[in-house]
C-alpha positions, -999 to 999 in steps of 0.1 A, spaced: -20 72 -230 -4 64 -201 33 48 -204 45 23 -183 78 2 -176 74 -30 -155 108 -43 -137 103 -79 -120 125 -109 -123 100 -131 -127 93 -133 -162 59 -148 -161 46 -120 -138 56 -94 -163 39 -113 -191 10 -117 -169 9 -79 -160 18 -73 -197 -14 -88 -209 -36 -73 -184 -26 -41 -184 -26 -37 -222 -64 -49 -228 -68 -13 -209 -74 11 -241 -57 39 -218 -24 19 -210 6 5 -227 39 -10 -218 66 5 -235 96 -15 -218 99 -49 -195 131 -54 -175 138 -86 -154 166 -69 -135 176 -39 -115 205 -21 -144 185 -34 -172 154 -13 -160 177 13 -156 180 15 -193 145 9 -203 137 38 -181 160 61 -199 150 50 -231 113 52 -229 105 74 -197 71 61 -190 49 79 -166 44 48 -144 71 19 -131 60 -15 -116 90 -23 -96 101 -52 -81 124 -48 -43 140 -87 -48 159 -84 -84 192 -97 -102 225 -72 -101 206 -39 -84 171 -45 -62 149 -21 -64 157 2 -34 192 6 -56 169 13 -85 149 42 -68 187 52 -57 197 57 -93 170 73 -105 173 98 -76 204 108 -92 201 101 -131 167 111 -137 159 135 -105 137 157 -133 123 125 -154 120 104 -125 85 83 -132 55 77 -108 73 44 -91 49 16 -76 66 -11 -52 54 -45 -60 65 -68 -32 59 -102 -24 65 -91 16 60 -60 36 86 -55 54 88 -25 75 122 -8 69 123 -15 31 94 2 26 99 29 47 137 34 26 116 30 -11 90 58 3 118 77 12 137 78 -20 102 87 -37 82 53 -41 48 65 -46 28 38 -37 32 -1 -25 14 -33 -34 21 -68 -17 19 -95 -41 -8 -113 -48 -25 -79 -56 -59 -72 -69 -51 -62 -108 -82 -36 -106 -66 -22 -74 -31 -18 -95 -51 -3 -126 -68 28 -105 -38 38 -84 -16 38 -118 -47 59 -137 -47 78 -103 -8 86 -102 -4 91 -140 -31 123 -130 -10 136 -109 -30 127 -78 -33 104 -48 0 102 -34 -6 86 -5 28 91 14 33 128 16 24 150 43 22 122 70 38 119 101 63 89 111 38 70 129 7 77 103 33 66 76 39 29 96 -1 27 100 -7 34 69 18 10 52 10 -19 70 -24 -13 64 -18 -16 23 -1 -48 31 -32 -59 45 -56 -53 18 -72 -19 30 -65 5 3 -62 44 8 -90 51 -14 -117 38 11 -133 64 41 -126 37 66 -89 38 59 -83 70 74 -105 62 101 -91 29 110 -59 49 111 -71 74 135 -82 49 156 -48 33 161 -30 67 167 -56 74 192 -55 38 209 -17 37 208 -19 71 233 -46 55 250 -55 18 257 -87 20 276 -102 36 243 -107 0 230 -130 -6 259 -152 28 250 -149 23 211 -187 34 210 -185 62 237 -157 81 234 -131 65 202 -160 71 169 -175 100 183 -134 114 182 -126 101 149 -161 116 135 -152 152 155 -119 150 134 -134 143 101 -169 160 103 -186 132 101 -212 111 126 -199 79 147 -222 56 135 -207 64 96 -170 61 111 -182 26 125 -195 13 93 -167 22 70 -145 9 90 -164 -26 94 -167 -23 55 -129 -21 51 -123 -44 78 -147 -70 63 -136 -62 28 -99 -71 28 -107 -99 51 -125 -114 27 -96 -106 -3 -72 -125 17 -64 -103 51 -74 -136 70 -41 -153 66 -18 -126 74 6 -137 101 -9 -107 121 -44 -130 131 -22 -161 131 -40 -180 164 -71 -162 159 -98 -192 163 -124 -179 141 -112 -175 106 -140 -174 82 -156 -144 102 -143 -109 97 -128 -91 131 -152 -63 150 -133 -34 147 -125 -29 181 -107 -67 181 -92 -56 142 -77 -28 161 -62 -46 189 -49 -72 167 -33 -41 150 -17 -21 176 -5 -58 194 10 -69 161 29 -31 153 40 -24 185 59 -65 185 74 -56 154 87 -23 163 105 -41 192 
C-alpha cells in the first residue's frame, strides 16, 4: 500500500483528490492539510511515501515546507509531487533544488498523477537527477505544457531544442539534419524520432496545450503545430522568458 498526504489550501481539491486516489486499491490517503504548518505536522505524524504539495498556501508556502522537510525530516522525507496553478520557472527550479521529485500544473490528468505516484513510490523515475541546467529548464517547460517524460517524444523534443538553441538554421534542416542527429544520439531512426515527437505534440495539444500563452497569436488552434513549428515557438518563448 502506498501512503499519501495531500496539502492544498483548496479544500474542494483535497476532497476530490482524496476520493479519486482512494478509489485505487494500492493508494491510501493518511493525512490532509490546508496550510504549510499543518502539512509539516501531518507528514511528521504519518510519514507518507508520497506528499502532494501545493505551492501557494497560508502560513508557510510549498517552498517553505520543502525547506523545513530538508532539515526536520532529512532521513525520512517523502517523495514530493508539487502541484501548481502556474509554471513559474524560478519557483520550479527552487523546488527542484530543495528535493521535489515531480511537478504537475493544474489542471492535470488524474491518471498521470496516479502513474507518477506509483513510479516514485517504487523508487524510479526521478525526472530531474543528472540533468544539466539547460536540460532542466527545457524539461520543466515541457512538463508544464503537458508533455509527459514517460514517452519517447519527450526526450527527442528536449534534444531538438538543445540543438536548435545552438544552431537556429537546423529548423530549416529538420528532416535532413535534425532528426538524424537526434536518432544517432538515441540509437534509433529518423522516422521514429519524427513520429514520436509528432505524437507527443499532438496528444498534449488535444489535452489543452493549445491554451498555453506560448501559442498566443497563433491563428490555428484546432490543428496541432508541426514539429518544426512547435520547436520554433518553444525556443522563442523560452528565450523571451529568460530575458
